[in-house]
Structures are given as structure tokens and as C-alpha cells.
DSSP file (Angstrom, degrees, kcal/mol; ACC not computed):
  #  RESIDUE AA STRUCTURE BP1 BP2  ACC     N-H-->O    O-->H-N    N-H-->O    O-->H-N    TCO  KAPPA ALPHA  PHI   PSI    X-CA   Y-CA   Z-CA
    1    1 A M              0   0    0      0, 0.0    74,-0.0     0, 0.0     0, 0.0   0.000 360.0 360.0 360.0 136.4   94.1  108.6   80.9
    2    2 A T     >  -     0   0    0      1,-0.1     4,-2.3    74,-0.0     5,-0.2  -0.358 360.0-112.2 -77.2 160.1   93.2  105.9   83.3
    3    3 A P  H  > S+     0   0    0      0, 0.0     4,-2.4     0, 0.0     5,-0.2   0.876 119.8  54.3 -58.1 -36.8   94.4  105.9   87.0
    4    4 A E  H  > S+     0   0    0      2,-0.2     4,-2.5     1,-0.2     5,-0.2   0.924 108.3  48.1 -63.5 -43.9   96.7  102.9   86.1
    5    5 A E  H  > S+     0   0    0      2,-0.2     4,-2.5     1,-0.2    -1,-0.2   0.909 111.5  50.5 -63.4 -41.7   98.3  104.8   83.3
    6    6 A E  H  X S+     0   0    0     -4,-2.3     4,-2.3     2,-0.2    -1,-0.2   0.911 111.2  48.4 -61.9 -42.6   98.8  107.9   85.5
    7    7 A A  H  X S+     0   0    0     -4,-2.4     4,-2.0     2,-0.2    -2,-0.2   0.913 111.4  49.9 -64.5 -42.2  100.4  105.7   88.2
    8    8 A N  H  X S+     0   0    0     -4,-2.5     4,-1.9     1,-0.2    -2,-0.2   0.904 110.5  49.9 -64.2 -40.9  102.7  104.1   85.6
    9    9 A L  H  X S+     0   0    0     -4,-2.5     4,-2.3     1,-0.2    -1,-0.2   0.918 108.3  53.6 -62.0 -42.8  103.8  107.4   84.2
   10   10 A G  H  X S+     0   0    0     -4,-2.3     4,-1.9     1,-0.2    -1,-0.2   0.890 107.5  50.9 -58.9 -39.8  104.5  108.7   87.7
   11   11 A L  H  X S+     0   0    0     -4,-2.0     4,-2.1     2,-0.2    -1,-0.2   0.888 107.9  52.4 -66.0 -39.0  106.7  105.7   88.3
   12   12 A V  H  X S+     0   0    0     -4,-1.9     4,-2.1     2,-0.2    -2,-0.2   0.899 107.8  51.4 -65.1 -39.8  108.6  106.4   85.1
   13   13 A Y  H  X S+     0   0    0     -4,-2.3     4,-1.9     1,-0.2    -1,-0.2   0.894 109.9  49.9 -63.5 -38.2  109.2  110.0   86.2
   14   14 A R  H  X S+     0   0    0     -4,-1.9     4,-2.4     1,-0.2    -2,-0.2   0.871 107.5  55.2 -65.1 -36.1  110.6  108.7   89.5
   15   15 A L  H  X S+     0   0    0     -4,-2.1     4,-2.4     2,-0.2    -2,-0.2   0.910 105.5  51.1 -63.6 -42.8  112.8  106.3   87.5
   16   16 A V  H  X S+     0   0    0     -4,-2.1     4,-2.2     1,-0.2    51,-0.2   0.930 111.6  48.0 -59.8 -45.5  114.3  109.2   85.5
   17   17 A E  H  X S+     0   0    0     -4,-1.9     4,-2.4     1,-0.2    -2,-0.2   0.901 109.3  53.6 -61.1 -41.2  115.1  111.0   88.8
   18   18 A A  H  X>S+     0   0    0     -4,-2.4     5,-2.2     2,-0.2     4,-0.8   0.906 107.9  50.4 -62.4 -41.9  116.6  107.9   90.3
   19   19 A F  H ><5S+     0   0    0     -4,-2.4     3,-0.8     1,-0.2    -1,-0.2   0.955 114.9  43.0 -57.6 -50.2  119.0  107.5   87.3
   20   20 A N  H 3<5S+     0   0    0     -4,-2.2    -2,-0.2     1,-0.2    -1,-0.2   0.804 118.4  43.6 -71.3 -29.1  120.1  111.1   87.6
   21   21 A D  H 3<5S-     0   0    0     -4,-2.4    -1,-0.2    -5,-0.2    -2,-0.2   0.456 104.0-126.5 -92.0  -1.9  120.4  111.0   91.4
   22   22 A K  T <<5 +     0   0    0     -4,-0.8     2,-1.0    -3,-0.8    -3,-0.2   0.919  51.5 164.3  53.6  45.5  122.1  107.6   91.4
   23   23 A D     >< +     0   0    0     -5,-2.2     4,-2.3     1,-0.2    -1,-0.2  -0.786  20.4 179.3-101.9  93.3  119.4  106.6   93.8
   24   24 A R  H  > S+     0   0    0     -2,-1.0     4,-3.1     1,-0.2     5,-0.2   0.889  77.7  58.9 -63.1 -40.3  119.4  102.8   94.0
   25   25 A E  H  > S+     0   0    0      1,-0.2     4,-1.4     2,-0.2    -1,-0.2   0.936 112.0  39.4 -57.8 -48.6  116.6  102.6   96.6
   26   26 A T  H  > S+     0   0    0      2,-0.2     4,-0.9     1,-0.2    -1,-0.2   0.910 113.5  56.4 -66.8 -41.8  114.2  104.4   94.3
   27   27 A F  H >X S+     0   0    0     -4,-2.3     3,-1.2     1,-0.2     4,-0.7   0.931 106.7  49.9 -53.3 -49.0  115.5  102.6   91.3
   28   28 A D  H >< S+     0   0    0     -4,-3.1     3,-0.8     1,-0.3    -1,-0.2   0.848 104.0  58.7 -61.8 -35.1  114.7   99.2   92.9
   29   29 A T  H 3< S+     0   0    0     -4,-1.4    -1,-0.3     1,-0.2    -2,-0.2   0.697 100.7  58.3 -69.8 -16.1  111.2  100.3   93.8
   30   30 A C  H << S+     0   0    0     -3,-1.2    89,-2.8    -4,-0.9     2,-0.3   0.733 103.9  57.6 -82.4 -22.9  110.4  100.9   90.1
   31   31 A Y  E << S-a  119   0A   0     -3,-0.8    89,-0.2    -4,-0.7     2,-0.1  -0.812  79.2-120.8-114.9 147.7  111.3   97.4   89.0
   32   32 A A  E     -     0   0A   0     87,-3.1    -2,-0.1    -2,-0.3    87,-0.0  -0.382  45.6 -96.6 -69.1 161.5  110.0   93.9   89.9
   33   33 A D  E    S+     0   0A   0      1,-0.2    14,-0.1    -2,-0.1     2,-0.1  -0.900 114.2  24.3-128.9 102.9  112.6   91.5   91.2
   34   34 A P  E    S-     0   0A   0      0, 0.0     2,-0.3     0, 0.0    13,-0.2   0.475  88.1-171.4 -88.3 172.2  113.6   89.9   88.9
   35   35 A V  E     - B   0  46A   0     11,-2.4    11,-3.0    -2,-0.1     2,-0.5  -0.951  21.4-128.2-124.1 146.1  112.9   92.0   85.8
   36   36 A V  E     -aB 121  45A   0     84,-2.2    86,-2.7    -2,-0.3     2,-0.5  -0.843  26.0-168.0 -94.2 127.0  113.2   90.8   82.2
   37   37 A V  E     -aB 122  44A   0      7,-3.2     7,-2.8    -2,-0.5     2,-0.5  -0.973   7.9-164.2-120.8 125.7  115.3   93.2   80.1
   38   38 A H  E     +aB 123  43A   0     84,-3.3    86,-3.2    -2,-0.5     2,-0.3  -0.925  40.4 106.5-104.8 127.4  115.4   93.0   76.3
   39   39 A G  E >  S- B   0  42A   0      3,-1.7     3,-2.1    -2,-0.5    86,-0.1  -0.866  79.2 -35.9-170.5-156.5  118.3   94.9   74.8
   40   40 A E  T 3  S+     0   0    0      1,-0.3     3,-0.1    -2,-0.3    85,-0.0   0.695 128.9  51.9 -62.8 -20.8  121.7   94.9   73.1
   41   41 A H  T 3  S-     0   0    0      1,-0.4    -1,-0.3     3,-0.0     2,-0.2   0.133 117.0-110.5-101.3  19.6  122.8   91.8   75.1
   42   42 A G  E <   -B   39   0A   0     -3,-2.1    -3,-1.7     2,-0.1     2,-0.6  -0.514  63.7 -27.3  87.5-158.2  119.7   89.8   74.2
   43   43 A D  E    S+B   38   0A   0     -5,-0.2     2,-0.3    -2,-0.2    -5,-0.2  -0.852  70.4 174.0 -98.1 122.5  117.0   88.9   76.7
   44   44 A V  E     -B   37   0A   0     -7,-2.8    -7,-3.2    -2,-0.6     2,-0.6  -0.946  29.6-139.8-130.6 150.3  118.2   88.7   80.3
   45   45 A V  E     -B   36   0A   0     -2,-0.3     2,-0.4    -9,-0.2    -9,-0.2  -0.952  30.1-169.6-107.8 121.8  116.5   88.2   83.6
   46   46 A L  E     -B   35   0A   0    -11,-3.0   -11,-2.4    -2,-0.6     2,-0.1  -0.930  17.5-143.5-121.3 134.5  118.1   90.5   86.2
   47   47 A S     >  -     0   0    0     -2,-0.4     4,-2.8   -13,-0.2     5,-0.2  -0.339  43.2 -97.7 -74.4 170.4  117.7   90.6   90.0
   48   48 A H  H  > S+     0   0    0      1,-0.2     4,-2.7     2,-0.2     5,-0.2   0.925 126.9  50.6 -56.5 -44.1  117.8   94.1   91.6
   49   49 A D  H  > S+     0   0    0      1,-0.2     4,-2.1     2,-0.2    -1,-0.2   0.920 112.8  45.0 -61.8 -44.5  121.5   93.6   92.4
   50   50 A E  H  > S+     0   0    0      2,-0.2     4,-1.6     1,-0.2    -1,-0.2   0.897 113.8  49.7 -66.9 -40.2  122.3   92.6   88.8
   51   51 A H  H  X S+     0   0    0     -4,-2.8     4,-1.5     1,-0.2     3,-0.2   0.935 112.1  46.9 -65.2 -46.1  120.3   95.4   87.3
   52   52 A W  H  X S+     0   0    0     -4,-2.7     4,-2.7    -5,-0.2    -1,-0.2   0.876 107.0  58.5 -64.3 -36.5  121.9   98.0   89.6
   53   53 A A  H  X S+     0   0    0     -4,-2.1     4,-1.5    -5,-0.2    -1,-0.2   0.875 104.6  51.3 -60.2 -36.6  125.3   96.6   88.8
   54   54 A S  H  X S+     0   0    0     -4,-1.6     4,-1.1    -3,-0.2    -1,-0.2   0.877 110.4  48.5 -68.6 -35.8  124.7   97.3   85.1
   55   55 A V  H  X S+     0   0    0     -4,-1.5     4,-1.9     1,-0.2     3,-0.3   0.900 107.8  54.8 -68.4 -40.8  123.7  100.9   85.9
   56   56 A E  H  X S+     0   0    0     -4,-2.7     4,-2.1     1,-0.2    -1,-0.2   0.837 100.6  59.5 -62.8 -32.6  126.8  101.3   88.0
   57   57 A R  H  X S+     0   0    0     -4,-1.5     4,-1.6     2,-0.2    -1,-0.2   0.898 105.2  50.1 -60.9 -39.0  128.9  100.3   85.0
   58   58 A T  H  X S+     0   0    0     -4,-1.1     4,-3.1    -3,-0.3    -2,-0.2   0.929 109.6  50.0 -63.8 -44.6  127.4  103.2   83.1
   59   59 A Y  H  < S+     0   0    0     -4,-1.9    -2,-0.2     1,-0.2    -1,-0.2   0.837 106.8  55.9 -64.2 -32.6  128.3  105.6   86.0
   60   60 A R  H  < S+     0   0    0     -4,-2.1    -1,-0.2     1,-0.2    -2,-0.2   0.894 115.7  36.7 -66.8 -38.4  131.9  104.3   86.1
   61   61 A V  H  < S+     0   0    0     -4,-1.6    29,-2.6     1,-0.3    30,-1.4   0.904 132.1  29.4 -77.3 -42.8  132.3  105.2   82.4
   62   62 A F    ><  +     0   0    0     -4,-3.1     3,-2.2    27,-0.2    -1,-0.3  -0.763  65.8 176.8-119.8  81.8  130.2  108.4   82.6
   63   63 A P  T 3  S+     0   0    0      0, 0.0    -1,-0.1     0, 0.0    -4,-0.1   0.788  86.4  47.7 -58.5 -26.6  130.5  109.8   86.1
   64   64 A D  T 3  S+     0   0    0     24,-0.4    -5,-0.1    -3,-0.1    22,-0.1   0.062  83.4 158.9-100.0  24.1  128.4  112.8   85.0
   65   65 A F    <   -     0   0    0     -3,-2.2     2,-0.4    -6,-0.2    22,-0.2  -0.149  15.2-177.8 -50.6 136.8  125.8  110.6   83.3
   66   66 A H  E     -C   86   0A   0     20,-2.3    20,-2.0   -45,-0.0     2,-0.5  -0.998  16.2-155.6-142.4 138.3  122.4  112.4   82.9
   67   67 A A  E     -C   85   0A   0     -2,-0.4     2,-0.4   -51,-0.2    18,-0.2  -0.954  10.0-169.5-114.0 130.1  119.1  111.2   81.4
   68   68 A S  E     -C   84   0A   0     16,-2.7    16,-1.9    -2,-0.5     2,-0.6  -0.965  20.6-130.3-119.3 137.1  116.6  113.6   80.0
   69   69 A L  E     +C   83   0A   0     -2,-0.4    14,-0.2    14,-0.2     3,-0.1  -0.757  26.6 173.6 -88.1 119.9  113.1  112.6   79.1
   70   70 A L  E     -     0   0A   0     12,-3.0     2,-0.3    -2,-0.6    13,-0.2   0.748  67.8  -9.1 -95.4 -30.0  112.1  113.8   75.6
   71   71 A G  E     -C   82   0A   0     11,-1.7    11,-3.0     2,-0.0    -1,-0.4  -0.969  56.5-172.6-166.7 151.5  108.7  112.1   75.4
   72   72 A V  E     -C   81   0A   0     -2,-0.3     2,-0.3     9,-0.2     9,-0.2  -0.994   2.4-177.5-150.9 144.8  106.6  109.6   77.2
   73   73 A M  E     -C   80   0A   0      7,-2.2     7,-3.1    -2,-0.3     2,-0.4  -0.988  11.6-152.8-147.6 134.3  103.3  107.9   76.4
   74   74 A A  E     +C   79   0A   0     -2,-0.3     2,-0.3     5,-0.2     5,-0.2  -0.906  15.1 172.5-109.5 135.3  101.2  105.5   78.5
   75   75 A R  E >   -C   78   0A   0      3,-2.6     3,-1.6    -2,-0.4     2,-0.2  -0.880  62.8 -56.4-141.2 107.0   98.8  102.9   76.9
   76   76 A G  T 3  S-     0   0    0     -2,-0.3    -1,-0.0     1,-0.3   -74,-0.0  -0.425 122.8 -11.6  62.3-124.4   97.2  100.4   79.2
   77   77 A N  T 3  S+     0   0    0     -2,-0.2    37,-3.1    -3,-0.1     2,-0.4   0.100 123.1  84.6 -97.3  22.9   99.9   98.6   81.2
   78   78 A R  E <   -CD  75 113A   0     -3,-1.6    -3,-2.6    35,-0.2     2,-0.4  -0.939  54.1-165.3-124.0 147.7  102.8   99.9   79.0
   79   79 A V  E     -CD  74 112A   0     33,-1.9    33,-3.0    -2,-0.4     2,-0.5  -1.000   8.6-157.0-128.6 131.4  104.8  103.1   79.0
   80   80 A F  E     -CD  73 111A   0     -7,-3.1    -7,-2.2    -2,-0.4     2,-0.4  -0.916  14.6-170.0-108.7 131.4  106.9  104.2   76.0
   81   81 A Q  E     -CD  72 110A   0     29,-2.9    29,-2.7    -2,-0.5     2,-0.5  -0.974  16.4-161.1-131.9 134.4  109.7  106.5   76.8
   82   82 A Y  E     +CD  71 109A   0    -11,-3.0   -12,-3.0    -2,-0.4   -11,-1.7  -0.975  26.0 177.0-115.0 121.9  112.1  108.5   74.5
   83   83 A W  E     -CD  69 108A   0     25,-2.7    25,-1.5    -2,-0.5     2,-0.4  -0.666  28.8-147.8-116.7 166.4  115.3  109.7   76.2
   84   84 A V  E     -CD  68 107A   0    -16,-1.9   -16,-2.7    -2,-0.2     2,-0.3  -0.967  20.7-162.3-130.1 129.5  118.5  111.5   75.5
   85   85 A Y  E     -CD  67 106A   0     21,-3.4    21,-2.2    -2,-0.4     2,-0.3  -0.763   9.1-177.3-102.8 152.5  121.5  110.4   77.6
   86   86 A S  E     +CD  66 105A   0    -20,-2.0   -20,-2.3    -2,-0.3     2,-0.3  -0.991  12.5 137.5-147.3 155.1  124.6  112.4   78.0
   87   87 A G  E     - D   0 104A   0     17,-1.9    17,-2.5    -2,-0.3     2,-0.5  -0.928  45.2-105.2 176.5 163.0  128.0  112.0   79.7
   88   88 A T  E     - D   0 103A   0     -2,-0.3     2,-1.2    15,-0.2   -24,-0.4  -0.909  35.0-123.1-106.0 128.3  131.7  112.5   79.5
   89   89 A D        +     0   0    0     13,-2.9    12,-2.5    -2,-0.5   -27,-0.2  -0.558  58.5 138.2 -73.5  96.2  133.8  109.3   79.0
   90   90 A E        +     0   0    0    -29,-2.6     2,-0.4    -2,-1.2    -1,-0.2   0.385  47.3  70.8-122.2   0.3  136.1  109.5   82.0
   91   91 A G  S >  S-     0   0    0    -30,-1.4     3,-0.7    -3,-0.1     2,-0.2  -0.928  78.5-112.6-126.8 146.8  136.3  105.9   83.2
   92   92 A V  T 3  S+     0   0    0     -2,-0.4     3,-0.1     1,-0.2    -2,-0.1  -0.484  86.2  72.4 -68.9 140.9  137.9  102.7   81.9
   93   93 A G  T >   +     0   0    0      4,-0.9     3,-1.0     1,-0.3     2,-0.8   0.011  52.6 114.5 145.5 -33.8  135.3  100.2   80.8
   94   94 A L  G X  S-     0   0    0     -3,-0.7     3,-2.0     3,-0.3    -1,-0.3  -0.566 111.5 -24.5 -72.5 111.0  133.7  101.3   77.5
   95   95 A R  G 3  S-     0   0    0     -2,-0.8    -1,-0.3     1,-0.3    -3,-0.0   0.683 112.3 -76.5  58.2  19.4  134.9   98.7   75.1
   96   96 A G  G <  S+     0   0    0     -3,-1.0    -1,-0.3     1,-0.2    -2,-0.1   0.642 100.3 131.2  70.8  14.6  137.9   98.1   77.4
   97   97 A L    <   -     0   0    0     -3,-2.0    -4,-0.9     1,-0.1    -3,-0.3  -0.633  65.9 -97.9-100.3 155.8  139.5  101.3   76.2
   98   98 A P        -     0   0    0      0, 0.0    -1,-0.1     0, 0.0    -7,-0.1  -0.329  57.7 -83.3 -63.7 155.9  141.0  104.1   78.1
   99   99 A P        -     0   0    0      0, 0.0    -9,-0.1     0, 0.0    -7,-0.1  -0.287  30.3-154.2 -62.8 145.3  138.7  107.1   78.6
  100  100 A T        -     0   0    0      2,-0.2   -10,-0.1    -9,-0.1     3,-0.1   0.704  24.7-134.1 -90.0 -22.7  138.6  109.6   75.8
  101  101 A G        +     0   0    0    -12,-2.5     2,-0.2     1,-0.3   -11,-0.1   0.452  62.6 133.2  78.0   0.1  137.6  112.6   77.9
  102  102 A N        -     0   0    0     33,-0.2   -13,-2.9   -13,-0.2     2,-0.3  -0.520  52.9-131.9 -85.2 151.9  135.0  113.3   75.2
  103  103 A R  E     -D   88   0A   0    -15,-0.3     2,-0.3    -2,-0.2   -15,-0.2  -0.796  25.3-173.9-101.5 145.1  131.3  114.2   75.9
  104  104 A A  E     -D   87   0A   0    -17,-2.5   -17,-1.9    -2,-0.3     2,-0.4  -0.970  18.3-160.5-137.5 153.2  128.5  112.5   74.1
  105  105 A E  E     +D   86   0A   0     -2,-0.3     2,-0.3   -19,-0.2   -19,-0.2  -0.997  22.8 171.6-128.6 128.8  124.7  112.8   73.8
  106  106 A W  E     -D   85   0A   0    -21,-2.2   -21,-3.4    -2,-0.4     2,-0.2  -0.976  26.8-119.1-140.5 153.3  122.8  109.8   72.4
  107  107 A R  E     -D   84   0A   0     -2,-0.3    20,-2.7   -23,-0.2     2,-0.3  -0.528  26.6-177.8 -92.6 155.9  119.2  108.8   72.1
  108  108 A A  E     -DE  83 126A   0    -25,-1.5   -25,-2.7    18,-0.2     2,-0.4  -0.981  13.5-151.3-148.6 156.9  117.4  105.8   73.6
  109  109 A F  E     -DE  82 125A   0     16,-2.8    16,-2.7    -2,-0.3     2,-0.4  -0.992  11.0-168.8-131.4 138.7  114.0  104.3   73.6
  110  110 A S  E     -DE  81 124A   0    -29,-2.7   -29,-2.9    -2,-0.4     2,-0.5  -0.985  10.3-166.1-129.6 141.4  112.3  102.2   76.4
  111  111 A D  E     -DE  80 123A   0     12,-1.9    12,-2.2    -2,-0.4     2,-0.4  -0.972  17.8-165.7-124.2 111.7  109.1  100.2   76.3
  112  112 A Y  E     -DE  79 122A   0    -33,-3.0   -33,-1.9    -2,-0.5     2,-0.5  -0.845  10.3-156.9-105.8 134.3  108.1   99.2   79.9
  113  113 A L  E     -DE  78 121A   0      8,-2.9     7,-2.9    -2,-0.4     8,-1.3  -0.942  17.9-154.4-106.9 128.3  105.5   96.6   80.7
  114  114 A F  E     + E   0 119A   0    -37,-3.1     2,-0.3    -2,-0.5     5,-0.2  -0.811  20.9 168.5-108.4 142.3  103.9   97.0   84.2
  115  115 A E  E >  S- E   0 118A   0      3,-2.3     3,-1.3    -2,-0.4    -2,-0.0  -0.953  75.7  -2.3-144.5 133.0  102.2   94.5   86.5
  116  116 A G  T 3  S-     0   0    0     -2,-0.3     3,-0.1     1,-0.3    -2,-0.0   0.797 129.4 -56.6  60.3  30.0  101.3   95.3   90.1
  117  117 A G  T 3  S+     0   0    0      1,-0.2     2,-0.3   -85,-0.0    -1,-0.3   0.623 118.7  92.3  79.8  12.5  102.7   98.9   89.9
  118  118 A R  E <  S- E   0 115A   0     -3,-1.3    -3,-2.3  -107,-0.0     2,-0.5  -0.943  83.2-101.0-135.3 158.3  106.2   97.8   88.9
  119  119 A I  E     +aE  31 114A   0    -89,-2.8   -87,-3.1    -2,-0.3    -5,-0.2  -0.686  37.7 171.4 -77.6 121.8  108.1   97.3   85.7
  120  120 A V  E     +     0   0A   0     -7,-2.9   -84,-2.2    -2,-0.5     2,-0.3   0.608  68.7  24.2-104.8 -18.4  108.3   93.6   85.0
  121  121 A E  E     -aE  36 113A   0     -8,-1.3    -8,-2.9   -86,-0.2     2,-0.4  -0.986  64.3-173.3-150.3 136.1  109.7   93.8   81.5
  122  122 A A  E     -aE  37 112A   0    -86,-2.7   -84,-3.3    -2,-0.3     2,-0.5  -0.996  11.1-159.8-135.6 130.1  111.8   96.5   79.7
  123  123 A T  E     -aE  38 111A   0    -12,-2.2   -12,-1.9    -2,-0.4     2,-0.5  -0.951  18.0-167.5-105.5 124.5  112.9   96.8   76.1
  124  124 A Q  E     - E   0 110A   0    -86,-3.2     2,-0.5    -2,-0.5   -14,-0.2  -0.953  11.7-178.6-118.9 125.8  115.9   99.1   75.8
  125  125 A I  E     - E   0 109A   0    -16,-2.7   -16,-2.8    -2,-0.5     2,-0.4  -0.980   9.4-176.7-124.5 118.2  117.1  100.5   72.5
  126  126 A H  E     - E   0 108A   0     -2,-0.5     2,-1.9   -18,-0.2     3,-0.2  -0.910  31.6-129.1-116.2 140.3  120.2  102.8   72.7
  127  127 A D     >  +     0   0    0    -20,-2.7     4,-1.7    -2,-0.4   -20,-0.1  -0.552  41.7 162.2 -85.0  73.8  121.9  104.6   69.8
  128  128 A N  H  >  +     0   0    0     -2,-1.9     4,-3.0     1,-0.2     5,-0.2   0.794  68.4  61.3 -66.8 -28.6  125.3  103.3   70.7
  129  129 A L  H  > S+     0   0    0     -3,-0.2     4,-2.4     2,-0.2    -1,-0.2   0.942 104.6  48.6 -61.6 -46.7  126.7  104.1   67.2
  130  130 A E  H  > S+     0   0    0      1,-0.2     4,-2.0     2,-0.2    -2,-0.2   0.920 114.0  46.8 -57.6 -45.6  125.9  107.8   67.8
  131  131 A M  H  X S+     0   0    0     -4,-1.7     4,-2.0     1,-0.2    -2,-0.2   0.941 112.2  48.5 -63.6 -48.7  127.6  107.7   71.2
  132  132 A L  H  <>S+     0   0    0     -4,-3.0     5,-2.4     1,-0.2     6,-0.9   0.857 111.2  51.0 -64.1 -35.7  130.7  105.8   70.0
  133  133 A M  H ><5S+     0   0    0     -4,-2.4     3,-1.2    -5,-0.2    -1,-0.2   0.929 110.1  49.0 -66.1 -44.4  131.1  108.3   67.1
  134  134 A Q  H 3<5S+     0   0    0     -4,-2.0    -2,-0.2     1,-0.3    -1,-0.2   0.832 109.0  53.1 -65.0 -31.6  130.9  111.3   69.4
  135  135 A L  T 3<5S-     0   0    0     -4,-2.0    -1,-0.3    -5,-0.2   -33,-0.2   0.590 114.4-119.3 -78.6  -9.1  133.4  109.8   71.7
  136  136 A G  T < 5S+     0   0    0     -3,-1.2    -3,-0.2    -4,-0.4    -2,-0.1   0.700  80.4 120.7  79.9  19.8  135.8  109.3   68.8
  137  137 A L  S   <S+     0   0    0     -5,-2.4     2,-0.3    -6,-0.2    -4,-0.2   0.704  75.7  18.5 -90.6 -21.2  135.9  105.6   69.2
  138  138 A I        -     0   0    0     -6,-0.9     2,-0.3    -9,-0.1    -2,-0.2  -0.980  63.8-146.6-144.3 157.7  134.6  104.7   65.7
  139  139 A D        -     0   0    0     -2,-0.3     3,-0.1    -3,-0.1    -6,-0.0  -0.870  35.3 -98.6-116.4 154.5  134.2  106.3   62.3
  140  140 A L    >   -     0   0    0     -2,-0.3     3,-2.2     4,-0.1     2,-0.0  -0.482  52.6 -92.8 -66.4 142.8  131.4  105.7   59.9
  141  141 A P  T 3  S+     0   0    0      0, 0.0    -1,-0.1     0, 0.0    -3,-0.0  -0.347 114.5  18.5 -56.3 135.4  132.5  103.2   57.1
  142  142 A G  T 3  S+     0   0    0      1,-0.3    -2,-0.1    -3,-0.1     0, 0.0   0.327  98.7 117.7  84.6  -8.1  133.8  105.2   54.2
  143  143 A E    <   -     0   0    0     -3,-2.2    -1,-0.3     1,-0.0    -4,-0.1  -0.752  69.0-119.6 -90.9 136.4  134.4  108.3   56.2
  144  144 A P        -     0   0    0      0, 0.0    -4,-0.1     0, 0.0     3,-0.1  -0.466  37.6-100.8 -69.1 147.3  138.0  109.5   56.6
  145  145 A P        -     0   0    0      0, 0.0    -6,-0.0     0, 0.0     0, 0.0  -0.322  49.1 -87.5 -64.1 152.5  139.2  109.6   60.2
  146  146 A P              0   0    0      0, 0.0    -7,-0.0     0, 0.0    -3,-0.0  -0.309 360.0 360.0 -60.7 144.1  139.2  113.0   61.9
  147  147 A S              0   0    0     -3,-0.1     0, 0.0     0, 0.0     0, 0.0   0.459 360.0 360.0 -90.0 360.0  142.4  115.0   61.2
């Protein structure tokens, strides 16, 4: 592993800690300002303030939000990360519905592009179907609703 790959991996581990500690200062040091994020809402360019606001929305819905790293791999100026997220739906905001009080665990994948020791581009893929089913907000098509 190259020194650059080791440094990028170290930054990703700090990012996981920042998520779990709700540590904006460390979170901001991991990303360029602005950063390009590819995800469920399309491709967006976010300032540090906008990016942190999106993370805070997650904390409002899931006050006990936790991210666990399942796997990570560095290749050149990219780091690929496999996560599991967990949290209890206790806040209004998810799909505009009242909280369910249910707990969910769902998987996510991130592909980070680094320049100058910071993430300049992030692709985020979240298994929102898995999360919404566990929270009891949707059923699979053809499945009877829970009794």
C-alpha cells in the first residue's frame, strides 16, 4: 500500500468516528469545500454547511444513528467503503411521517475520490428499501401487510 493510500484510509476511519461522535469539525476536515456528492438525489455540489445540514437531518430522524465499517479498500486516489448504518426512527422527517419508534439496520456503499488529502467527490449508495421495510413504512409488492 502506498503512503497516499494509507493516508486516505486514515481519513476514512476518522470520518466514521466523526459520524458516530456527531463531530462536525472533524467531518469538515475530511471533505473539500465544496464536495461533489452522487447519490439518491442526483449529483449535487455541497458546501461544508450544506453537507453537514444533510447529516444533521439524519441525526434528527435517528438520534442514536451509528455507522459501522464492514469493509474498506484503497486503490490509488480512491477509497471504497462498505458500511452498515443503524438507528431508531424517533424524529419527524423521514418521508414526512411521524416516527415509528422502530429500529433499523441498513447497508451502504461509498466510493471516495481524494485530491490533496481530502474527499473531493463521493458516491453514496444506501439500501433505503431495507431501512424503510424494517421501520414498517413500506411492504414489498405482493407481500401481505404485517398483522
